[in-house]
Structure formats: C-alpha cells, structure tokens
C-alpha positions in Angstrom: 55.2 12.4 -1.7 56.4 8.8 -2.5 53.8 7.3 -0.1 51.1 9.2 -2.0 52.2 7.9 -5.4 52.4 4.4 -4.1 49.1 4.6 -2.2 47.1 1.4 -2.5 43.4 1.2 -3.0 41.8 -1.1 -0.4 38.5 -2.8 -0.2 36.6 -2.7 3.1 35.1 -5.8 4.7 31.5 -4.6 4.2 32.2 -4.0 0.6 33.7 -7.6 0.4 30.5 -8.8 2.1 28.3 -7.3 -0.5 30.5 -8.4 -3.3 30.0 -11.9 -1.9 26.2 -11.4 -1.2 25.4 -10.6 -4.9 27.1 -13.8 -6.0 25.5 -15.9 -3.4 21.9 -15.3 -3.0 19.2 -12.9 -4.2 15.4 -12.8 -4.1 15.2 -15.1 -7.1 17.1 -17.8 -5.3 14.3 -18.4 -2.7 11.6 -18.7 -5.5 12.8 -21.9 -7.3 13.2 -24.0 -4.2 9.7 -23.0 -3.2 8.4 -24.2 -6.7 10.5 -27.4 -6.3 9.6 -28.4 -2.8 6.6 -26.3 -1.7 6.3 -25.0 1.8 8.4 -27.9 3.2 11.4 -25.9 1.8 11.5 -23.8 4.9 12.5 -26.9 6.9 15.1 -27.6 4.3 16.4 -24.0 4.4 16.8 -24.1 8.1 18.6 -27.5 7.8 20.8 -26.1 5.2 21.8 -22.9 7.3 23.1 -25.0 10.2 24.3 -28.2 8.3 25.9 -26.4 5.2 25.7 -22.6 5.1 27.6 -21.9 8.4 30.1 -24.7 8.1 30.7 -23.5 4.3 31.1 -19.9 5.1 33.4 -20.5 8.2 35.5 -23.0 6.2 36.0 -20.3 3.6 36.8 -17.8 6.4 39.5 -20.0 7.8 41.0 -20.7 4.3 40.9 -16.9 3.6 42.6 -16.0 6.9 45.3 -18.8 6.4 46.3 -17.6 3.0 45.6 -13.9 3.7 44.9 -13.0 0.1 48.5 -13.6 -0.9 47.6 -15.3 -4.2 45.6 -14.1 -7.2 43.9 -17.4 -7.9 41.6 -17.7 -4.9 40.2 -21.2 -4.3 42.7 -22.7 -6.9 45.6 -21.1 -5.0 44.3 -22.6 -1.6 44.0 -26.1 -3.1 47.5 -25.7 -4.8 49.2 -24.6 -1.7 47.5 -27.1 0.5 47.7 -30.1 -1.8 49.7 -30.2 -5.2 49.9 -28.4 -8.5 47.7 -31.0 -10.3 44.7 -30.6 -7.9 45.2 -26.8 -7.9 44.8 -26.7 -11.8 41.6 -28.9 -11.7 40.3 -26.7 -9.1 40.8 -23.7 -11.2 39.4 -25.3 -14.3 36.3 -26.8 -12.7 35.7 -23.6 -10.7 35.8 -21.5 -13.8 33.7 -24.1 -15.8 31.1 -24.2 -13.1 30.7 -20.4 -13.2 29.8 -20.4 -17.0 26.1 -21.6 -16.7 25.6 -19.1 -14.0 27.1 -16.3 -16.1 24.7 -17.2 -18.9 21.8 -17.5 -16.3 22.7 -14.1 -14.8 22.8 -12.5 -18.4 19.4 -14.0 -19.0 18.2 -12.4 -15.9 19.4 -8.9 -16.9 17.4 -9.1 -20.1 14.2 -10.2 -18.2 14.5 -7.4 -15.6 14.8 -4.8 -18.4 11.8 -6.5 -19.9 9.7 -5.9 -16.8 11.0 -2.4 -16.6 9.8 -1.6 -20.1 6.5 -3.6 -20.4 5.6 -3.9 -16.6 4.4 -7.6 -17.3 5.7 -11.0 -18.3 5.1 -10.6 -22.0 8.9 -10.9 -22.9 8.7 -14.7 -23.3 5.8 -14.4 -25.9 7.3 -11.5 -27.9 10.9 -12.7 -28.3 12.3 -15.8 -30.1 14.8 -18.1 -28.6 17.4 -16.8 -31.1 16.9 -13.2 -30.2 16.9 -14.1 -26.5 20.2 -16.0 -26.9 21.8 -13.2 -29.0 21.0 -10.5 -26.5 22.3 -12.7 -23.7 25.6 -13.1 -25.5 25.8 -9.3 -26.2 25.2 -8.5 -22.5 28.2 -10.8 -21.6 30.4 -9.1 -24.1 29.4 -5.7 -23.0 30.3 -6.5 -19.4 33.6 -7.9 -20.5 34.5 -4.6 -22.1 33.2 -2.7 -19.1 35.5 -4.7 -16.9 38.5 -3.5 -18.9 37.5 0.2 -19.2 36.1 1.0 -15.8 38.3 -0.5 -12.9 36.0 0.2 -10.1 32.6 -0.5 -11.8 32.4 -3.9 -10.2 32.7 -2.6 -6.6 30.3 0.3 -7.0 27.6 -1.9 -8.6 28.1 -4.7 -6.1 27.7 -2.3 -3.1 24.6 -0.6 -4.5 23.1 -3.8 -5.9 23.8 -6.0 -2.9 22.6 -3.4 -0.4 19.5 -2.5 -2.3 18.6 -6.2 -2.9 18.9 -7.1 0.9 16.9 -3.9 1.7 14.1 -4.8 -0.8 13.9 -8.3 0.8 13.6 -6.9 4.4 11.0 -4.4 3.1 9.1 -7.5 1.4 9.1 -9.4 4.8 8.0 -6.3 6.8 5.3 -5.4 4.3 4.1 -8.9 4.2 3.6 -8.8 8.0 1.9 -5.5 7.7 -0.6 -6.8 5.2 -1.5 -9.7 7.5 -2.0 -7.4 10.4 -4.4 -5.5 8.3 -6.7 -8.3 7.2 -4.6 -9.9 4.4 -5.0 -13.7 4.1 -2.4 -16.4 3.7 -2.5 -17.9 0.0 -1.0 -21.2 0.9 -3.5 -23.5 2.7 -3.2 -25.4 4.9 -0.5 -23.2 6.6 0.1 -25.5 9.5 3.2 -27.3 11.0 2.5 -30.4 9.0 2.9 -28.5 5.8 6.4 -27.6 6.6 7.5 -31.3 7.0 9.2 -32.5 3.8 8.1 -35.7 1.9 11.4 -37.3 1.1 11.4 -38.7 -2.5 13.6 -38.9 -5.5 12.4 -35.5 -6.7 13.0 -33.9 -3.3 16.7 -35.1 -3.2 17.2 -34.2 -6.9 16.2 -30.5 -6.3 18.5 -30.0 -3.1 21.5 -29.3 -5.4 19.7 -26.0 -6.4 19.4 -24.9 -2.7 23.1 -25.5 -2.4 23.7 -23.5 -5.6 21.6 -20.7 -4.1 23.8 -20.3 -1.0 27.3 -21.0 -2.3 29.8 -18.7 -3.9 31.5 -17.2 -0.9 35.0 -18.2 -2.2 34.4 -16.1 -5.4 35.7 -13.1 -3.5 39.0 -14.8 -2.6 41.0 -13.1 -5.4 40.2 -9.7 -3.7 41.5 -10.6 -0.3 44.9 -9.4 -1.6 43.2 -6.0 -1.8 42.0 -5.9 1.8 43.9 -3.9 4.4 43.8 -6.6 7.1 42.3 -9.9 5.5 43.1 -12.1 8.5 41.0 -10.1 10.8 38.3 -8.6 8.4 37.4 -11.5 6.1 35.8 -13.6 8.8 33.6 -10.5 9.7 32.5 -10.4 6.1 31.6 -14.0 6.1 29.6 -13.9 9.2 27.6 -10.9 7.8 26.9 -12.9 4.6 25.7 -15.9 6.6 23.4 -13.9 8.7 21.9 -12.1 5.6 21.6 -15.4 3.8 19.8 -17.1 6.8 17.3 -14.2 7.1 16.6 -14.0 3.3 16.0 -17.7 2.9 13.8 -18.4 5.9 11.8 -15.4 6.3 11.7 -14.6 2.6 10.3 -18.1 1.8 7.6 -17.7 4.5 6.6 -14.4 3.1 6.4 -15.8 -0.4 4.1 -18.5 0.8 1.7 -15.8 2.1 1.4 -14.3 -1.3 1.6 -17.4 -3.5 -0.3 -20.8 -3.1 2.7 -23.2 -2.6 0.5 -26.0 -3.9 -0.4 -24.2 -7.2 2.5 -22.0 -8.4 2.8 -20.3 -11.9 4.7 -22.4 -14.4 7.1 -19.5 -15.0 7.8 -18.7 -11.3 11.5 -19.2 -11.6 11.8 -16.7 -14.3 9.2 -14.2 -13.3 8.2 -15.0 -9.6 10.1 -12.2 -7.9 8.4 -9.7 -10.2 4.9 -11.2 -9.5 5.7 -11.1 -5.7 6.4 -7.4 -5.7 3.5 -6.7 -8.1 1.1 -8.6 -5.6 2.6 -6.7 -2.6 2.2 -3.3 -4.2 -1.4 -4.0 -5.3 -2.3 -5.2 -1.7 -0.8 -2.0 -0.2 -2.7 0.3 -2.8 0.6 1.2 -4.6 -0.3 -0.4 -8.0 2.9 -1.4 -9.9 5.3 1.1 -8.0 7.0 -1.7 -6.0 7.4 -3.8 -9.1 9.1 -1.1 -10.9 11.4 -0.3 -8.0 12.3 -3.9 -7.7 12.8 -4.2 -11.5 15.5 -1.5 -11.3 17.1 -3.1 -8.2 17.1 -6.4 -9.7 18.8 -5.1 -12.9 21.6 -3.4 -10.9 21.9 -6.6 -8.8 22.2 -8.8 -11.7 24.7 -6.6 -13.6 26.9 -6.5 -10.4 26.6 -10.3 -10.2 27.7 -10.6 -13.8 30.5 -8.3 -13.2 31.9 -10.1 -10.2 31.4 -13.6 -11.9 33.2 -12.6 -15.1 36.2 -11.0 -13.2 36.6 -13.6 -10.4 36.2 -16.6 -12.7 38.8 -15.3 -15.0 41.3 -14.7 -12.2 40.8 -18.1 -10.8 41.9 -19.8 -14.1 44.6 -17.2 -15.0 45.8 -16.1 -11.6 47.8 -18.9 -10.1 48.2 -22.1 -12.1 51.4 -24.2 -12.6 53.0 -23.4 -16.0 52.9 -27.1 -17.1 49.3 -27.1 -17.1 48.5 -23.7 -18.7 50.1 -22.3 -21.9 51.6 -18.8 -21.4 49.2 -17.0 -23.6 46.4 -17.8 -21.2 47.9 -15.7 -18.4 48.7 -12.7 -20.9 47.4 -9.4 -19.4 46.1 -6.3 -21.1 47.3 -2.8 -20.1 44.7 -2.9 -17.3 46.2 -6.0 -15.9 43.1 -8.1 -16.9 43.6 -11.7 -18.1 42.5 -11.1 -21.8 42.4 -14.7 -23.0 40.5 -16.0 -20.1 37.6 -13.6 -21.1 37.8 -14.9 -24.7 37.6 -18.6 -23.5 34.8 -17.6 -21.2 32.9 -15.9 -24.1 33.4 -19.1 -26.3 32.0 -21.6 -23.8 29.2 -19.3 -22.9 28.3 -19.3 -26.6 28.3 -23.1 -26.6 25.7 -23.2 -23.6 23.6 -20.7 -25.4 23.6 -22.9 -28.6 22.7 -26.0 -26.5 19.8 -24.1 -24.8 18.6 -22.8 -28.0 17.2 -26.4 -28.9 14.6 -26.0 -26.1 11.0 -25.1 -26.9 10.8 -21.6 -25.4 12.5 -18.9 -23.2 11.1 -20.2 -20.0 12.5 -23.8 -20.7 15.9 -22.2 -21.5 15.8 -20.1 -18.3 14.8 -23.3 -16.2 17.3 -25.6 -17.8 20.4 -23.2 -17.4 19.2 -22.6 -13.7 18.9 -26.3 -13.1 22.4 -27.0 -14.6 23.9 -24.7 -11.9 22.5 -27.3 -9.4 24.9 -29.9 -10.9 28.2 -27.9 -11.5 28.2 -25.7 -8.4 28.0 -28.5 -5.8 30.8 -30.3 -7.6 32.8 -27.0 -7.2 32.0 -26.9 -3.6 33.9 -30.2 -3.1 37.2 -28.4 -3.8 36.4 -26.0 -1.0 36.1 -28.7 1.6 39.1 -30.6 0.2 41.3 -27.5 0.9 39.8 -27.0 4.3 40.4 -30.7 5.2 43.9 -30.4 3.9 45.0 -27.4 6.0 43.4 -29.0 9.1 45.5 -32.2 8.5 48.5 -29.9 8.2 48.1 -27.7 11.2 51.9 -27.5 11.8 52.3 -26.0 8.3 49.2 -23.8 8.0 48.4 -21.3 10.8 45.4 -19.0 10.8 44.2 -16.1 13.0 40.7 -17.5 12.6 40.0 -21.3 13.4 36.6 -22.8 12.6 36.2 -25.7 15.3 39.3 -25.8 17.4 39.2 -29.7 17.7 41.0 -31.1 14.7 38.9 -34.3 14.5 35.7 -32.4 14.7 36.9 -30.0 12.0 37.8 -32.9 9.7 34.5 -34.6 10.3 32.5 -31.5 9.4 34.6 -30.9 6.3 34.1 -34.4 5.2 30.4 -34.2 5.7 30.1 -31.1 3.6 32.3 -32.7 0.9 30.1 -35.8 0.8 26.8 -33.7 1.1 28.1 -31.5 -1.9 29.0 -34.5 -4.1 25.7 -36.3 -3.6 23.7 -33.2 -4.2 25.6 -32.6 -7.5 25.0 -36.3 -8.6 21.4 -36.3 -7.8 20.9 -33.0 -9.8 21.6 -34.7 -13.1 17.9 -35.8 -12.8 15.9 -33.3 -15.0 13.5 -31.1 -13.2 10.3 -29.2 -14.3 9.6 -32.0 -16.8 7.8 -35.4 -16.6 9.8 -38.6 -16.6 9.5 -40.6 -19.7 8.8 -37.6 -22.1 10.9 -36.5 -25.0 11.8 -33.3 -23.3 13.0 -35.3 -20.2 15.3 -37.4 -22.2 16.6 -34.3 -24.1 17.5 -32.4 -20.9 19.1 -35.6 -19.3 21.3 -35.8 -22.4 22.0 -32.1 -22.3 22.9 -32.3 -18.7 25.4 -35.1 -19.2 26.9 -33.7 -22.3 27.2 -30.1 -21.0 29.0 -31.2 -17.9 31.2 -33.5 -19.9 32.2 -30.6 -22.2 32.6 -28.1 -19.4 34.8 -30.2 -17.2 36.3 -32.5 -19.8 37.7 -29.5 -21.9 40.1 -29.1 -18.9 42.2 -31.9 -20.5 43.0 -29.7 -23.5 44.9 -27.0 -21.6 47.8 -29.2 -20.4 48.1 -30.6 -23.9 48.4 -27.1 -25.4 50.9 -26.2 -22.7 53.1 -29.3 -23.7 52.9 -28.3 -27.4 54.0 -24.8 -26.5 56.9 -26.0 -24.5 58.0 -28.4 -27.3 57.7 -25.5 -29.9 59.8 -23.2 -27.7 62.3 -25.9 -27.1 62.7 -26.4 -30.9 63.1 -22.6 -31.4 65.7 -22.4 -28.7 67.6 -25.3 -30.4 67.5 -23.6 -33.7 68.7 -20.3 -32.2 71.6 -22.1 -30.5 72.6 -23.9 -33.8 
C-alpha cells in the first residue's frame, strides 16, 4: 500500500526524445535557411549534422548521463557542478534570457497557425495591426503559463502528439514529393545540378549560419526532466540518438523536397512566416487534394507550437530557479506555488517577453516582426550553446571526478578538441548573427535592426547583473531584522 502511495510518475525515453524534438526543429526551421542560402543550404546542413549536431547531441548525452538528472537546474547545474557557482549562475541567466525571443517567436507562430486554420490563406498580416498581433502574442504566453500550473501533464501529452505528428508530416511531405516527381511533376528550382549545392562564401552566408545552429539546438532543454526518468544514465543517450537521426532526416531531405516545390532563387518574401503552409498547399494541389493537406498541417503546426511553448516556458523557468547559489538569486525567485512551479520565474519571463514585444512593435509590419524575432534567436542561442561545451570540456578535464556510463569520444584529447571546436564555432556564429538579415545594408531599417539587435542582447544578458544585487540587498535586510530581533 505504501509503495502505491509513493509511486513516482516516470517519463520514458521516447517521450523525452519528442519533448526534445519539439524544442529543436520543426518544418519551419528548414524554410528560413533555404531563403537565406538557397539550394546551397543542403551542403551547409550536411556539414552541420556531422560537424555540430552529432557532437552537440552526444555532448549533451554525456553530460546528462554524468549528472543522471540529480539536479533541477539542468544545464546551469551541469556548469555549476563542473566549474563554480558564478559560472553556474550566468549559465542559468543567459540560458533563460536566450529562451525569451524563442518563446515570443513560438507564440507568434501559434497565432499564425490559427490564422491559416480559420482563413486558409496568408491574409493575417494584412488584416491585423502590429498592436493586435503583439497583444494576442502576450495573451497566448499568459494562457500557457496558467495551463502549466493547472494541468501537470499537459506538456508531455502535447509534446508527444505534436512532435510525433510533425515528424510524420515531414516524412509524408518527402514521400509525396518523390511521388509527384515520379508522376510527371517538375522541379521548381533550376538549375538543379551539383554546382547549385555548392555554397558561395560571403559575409551574408556566414551571418546566416547562426540561424541554422538555432534550428538544431535545444537538446539540453530537457535536462530538468532527467530526474523524472527511470534510468537516465542508460536511456538519455538513446533519446539523443533518436533526436539526432530525426534532425538529420528533416533538415537534408526536407530541404531538397522544398526546393522541388519552391524556386530557391526566387522565394516569397514572407517564406519564413508562411512558407510551411505554402508548401503543404502546393503539395495538396499537385496531388488533387485541394487545401486538405494545408488544413491538416495547420492543426499539426498549432499543436506542435503549443507543445513547444509549454516546454520552453517550463524548462526555462526551472533553469533559472531550480539550482542557483543563494548569493546570486534572492529567495523570492525560488518561491514555489502549491503545484511546485517557480512562480516568480514565470512573472519575470512574462515581463521580458513584453519588452521584446514592445521593441518589435516599432517595425513596419507583422512579417518584419516575425523575421526580426526569428533572427534574434540566431544571436542568443549560439551564445547559450557555448555553456554546453564549456561544461563538456570541464567534465573531460576532470575525468577522475566525473564518471559517466556514456562517453562521447574515449580519447580525452580528442574529446576536448571537439568540444573546443564546437565552443568556438558557436561563439563565431553568434557574433556574426548581429548583422541584420532580410534588409539591405545602408537603409534606415538595416540601421534600426542593428541597434535593436545590440540593445536587446544587452538588456537580456545585462539584466543578469541585477539579481545578485537584489540578493545582496535581501541578505542585508534580513541581517538588520535579525539584529533588531536579538536586541
């Protein structure tokens, strides 16, 4: 009887894989690299899979197996245990701050998917003002914060359904694309030859690589949930391999399939916002199904984005409130509600999301807002990745202290070299991504977006200096109260 009362709910490794998959990559994530780099992005994707995705996923696997989900803070706990409290705090803050543009971006995507479900076309941007779009985005974020607190397993259910359905829709898209070609369909991108896949290296090419990194990172977001796995040391690496394989399939074959339907040399200006819907609309019409596939994808996309939003809000809040040294974080930040949720982390998340929405509201239209928030992720997420590889390098330098059932690269020197390469690659991609995209150099919009990029990153990361000051003031106040009590 006692064992039944204390029975713990465990999350299986396939569910962990889908929780991770919804935060890493979706159909949208292969569209904007195609717009930025054209058909040559296939070469970049193949390079990224072997030079970054697999080392990244396996580094996270070793970190997860090393710490075995014993800490609530996830990545911040890994860095804190392998280095020191100061770096652990800054990991928590930067990781949380880096998630905010993504949270706003995903909330935007929820509205867009609902718009396609209702209207069946791209008229949302013409019918809705920037203010209304921003207001609805903020309302969506608040609704999901409330859902997290009232429905304990809503995130797992949505992630499993949304992640599985999105992967199946992508597989379906690839198969149906092959079917249309075998039955007389023509390739929209011409020339479709080997030379078209070779990239032309330029400032614009390198400044957009950060978005590819953003598209495939996020594996460590599930770290706070390792504590809820039955055997994380054994099962977490399985989940990471499954995610890596799904990511490789989606990026390479998905991009080639898109190039068959879209002319990669002349893409719609709103491809980043509406491209995935255009793709399934075109596929359905070629197969004689009208808009049926479009509506099915719109529903899948809505569920997928909602699951993504749920995971992001929950995981980011745990990172900042789960395991941070007391001298860096005031006590009220770690306060939990009756369901054990970090209440004030959600409030802080809402506040800075509102700041980003107000910033983006100064742009000309909804498409510009969507693109800028998306591009901002290409800056902050690669910076966040640096902490993953710092933790990986740290545990490999201290093999006598940190043992793991899973080891990525047995040779210590080789492992440190790979970790150092990924750290440097992430940092360079982040720095290059400050250069505005989708706008021409020398224009007023270019200057505005450059200032917005610099200012947003300064506020998001720089605000991290405030919490230690508040913690110090809290300790001083408590010390004064204690002295008065003793007197």
